[in-house]
C-alpha angles and dihedrals in degrees: 000000000000122000134027110332120205117198118195120207085214101190091048090053098044090049088054091047091050093054094037100051119060117255087230086082099099144165120250090267091054098257112142112249098172093121092047096049092039093053092048089052091048091053092046091053093045093052092046095047101038104025102211120195092208128034131188128179102211116208139200103242084170117014093188109032115205092228089063093045091051089059098041111016092193091062105132089331093140090060095057112116095177133001120230113192092195097048147358116330116248114256124222105258128164111267094240093047099056095066090051095060096074088048091053090050092048093049093048091050093048093048090049100243107150111249118193132182124156125206113254095020140089125232088255088064092049089050091048092052095046088049093051091051097045119113096192137042119308130210113195113198111202144132089214115097091200087085091063084090089075096058109122121166093192091060096036095246113155135168117226102207116193113231094172118006106309094294090084111044130172104226098217116205132150092279091057091048093050092048096047102032108011093238141092125235101285089040089060090066090054091046091052091046093054096039096044127214120242091193089062096036093247109149098200122194111314111247094016110109129176096279095046090046090052092050092049092050091048091053102038103026104230142356092280089054092048093051090047087055089054088062094044111083089198094059121110096243114130115243090251093051092047091052095046093048093045090052090048094051096108090055094043091052095058102028098080092068090049097045100040115079115238118251099188103065113148096246118199119236107270139168105243100176114121105260115241094188129025116273090221111020093181092054090046091053092046094047092045092052097041095049099033093238092158117154095008092063096038093051092051092049089049092050092049092049091050095056110111 
């Protein structure tokens, strides 16, 4: 993969589109298509503003992988709508968003934007693996701060974090992470592990919030250094910190594999080059007419064709 690679955390973006575009935006048959049109407009703006050479829409083939649940059973447990013993659990998704996801997938495929999801892995893991394999700069577009752990100035890896739509993005590099959290990219994973994350069902270490976690990491380097300090009576941990960390040791020992994104996902062969013309023009025309995608789709196609 040569050139600037843009990786889309697709579900994160279509959720934002769904809540940012009125549900009154509908197909001719009355079906809401606000997430579909909103996502197409997001991609159009991202391509125009950041001009990637390569583009991949990364998908959640399994939003709650069993191997993570086995380590921390509370992982995303509060977001389960229905359990499926033979496959991925069903996530709580608004009723009018679920039917739009297959439409999004069909449109991306017809346009020719690479779409990659791998069984047993989240989109974060797909993003982590593409990032690890990239030979050029990488822009990760996500509303999920977990992916801050991939930020790496030396390799040109940034996170474009939407503050308002995708017109206003926080360009997250190591300077931003140090200013806001006092850590670098890998340090953010340790910070998240210690602090916990209720939205992902990660308990964290009781009594260790974000500021305390940042101070501990500044003093001891990483989670391994902090836990070594727990066992060192000469370390500068307070008695309360030492007790809390010691009691949380079972969690701390397994949490890194849950919190850290995978970088060894078996990716399928895929054409990642930014498409200049639609892969399937007939399907694009049919989908555009059936779902009333109008200007959103036409603008994206125009932007793609204009990229030199």
